[in-house]
N, C-alpha and C positions, 0 to 999 in steps of 0.2 A: 543410425540417424533417427531422431525422434520426429513425431508428426509436426511439431511446432516449426522445425527448420524447413520442412518440405513446403511450407506456404510463405516463404520469404518473398517480399516484393521489392523490386529495384527502387532505389530512392527517387528517381525521376517519375516513375509510374506511380509511386506512393503519393507524391505531391500532386500529380495530375488527378488522381482519384480523390484526394482530399479536397482540392478546390472544387472538383466536380460535384462532390457531396455537400460541401459547406454552403455554397450559395443557394441551392434549392432547399436545403434543410432550414437555413436561416429564413428564407422567404416563407416557408411553411410555418415556422415558429411565429413569425411576425403576423401572419394571417390568423393563426390560432389565437394569439394574444389579443389581437384586435376583436375577434369574435367574442372571446371571453370578457374583454373589457366592456363590450356593449351590454353585457349582462349585469355588470356591477351597477348598483343604484347610483344615480347622479348626485352623490354627496362627496365633497372633497375629502373627507376623512375616511371614506371607503376607497375612493379611486386612487388617492395618493399612494397608499401602501401596495395596492395591486400593481400600479405602473412602475413603482420602484422595484418590486420583486420581479416583474416581467422583464424589466430592463437589465436586471442582473443575472437572472437564472440562465439565459441563453449562453452566457459565457462559459459555464462549466463544461457542457458537451463540446463547445467550440475549442476550448483549451485542450481537451483530451484529443480531439481530432488533429489539431495543429501539432501537438507533441508527437502523435503517431506519424504525421507527415515528416517531421524533422528528425525522427529517430535515426541514429547513425547506422550505416550499413553493417558495421560489425555487430551491433545489437541484434539486427534481424537475422544474422547468420548463426550466431551461437546462443542467442537468447540471454546473455549475461551482461553484455556491454564491455566485457573484459577484452583487452587487446590479445589477439591470437598470435602475435609475433613472438617467437621464442627469444629468450635473452641469452 
């Protein structure tokens, strides 16, 4: 057995951990974006791209976390996603 399989997490626990991480991390991101947004000069042509980028960038780590939460139990056991059922 390799070390990757020894850290498998049950799907229910994975979802609990994911939600428990997602909400505080999203709150911290929003707080940080608001702090940085206060440093942007009050000109619409500077603030608009900042807030568009800040509004989009949070999604990439969130998508990765949600994919990890929704990963099939077979994937966490053998690391390939292949069905282990013999044919």
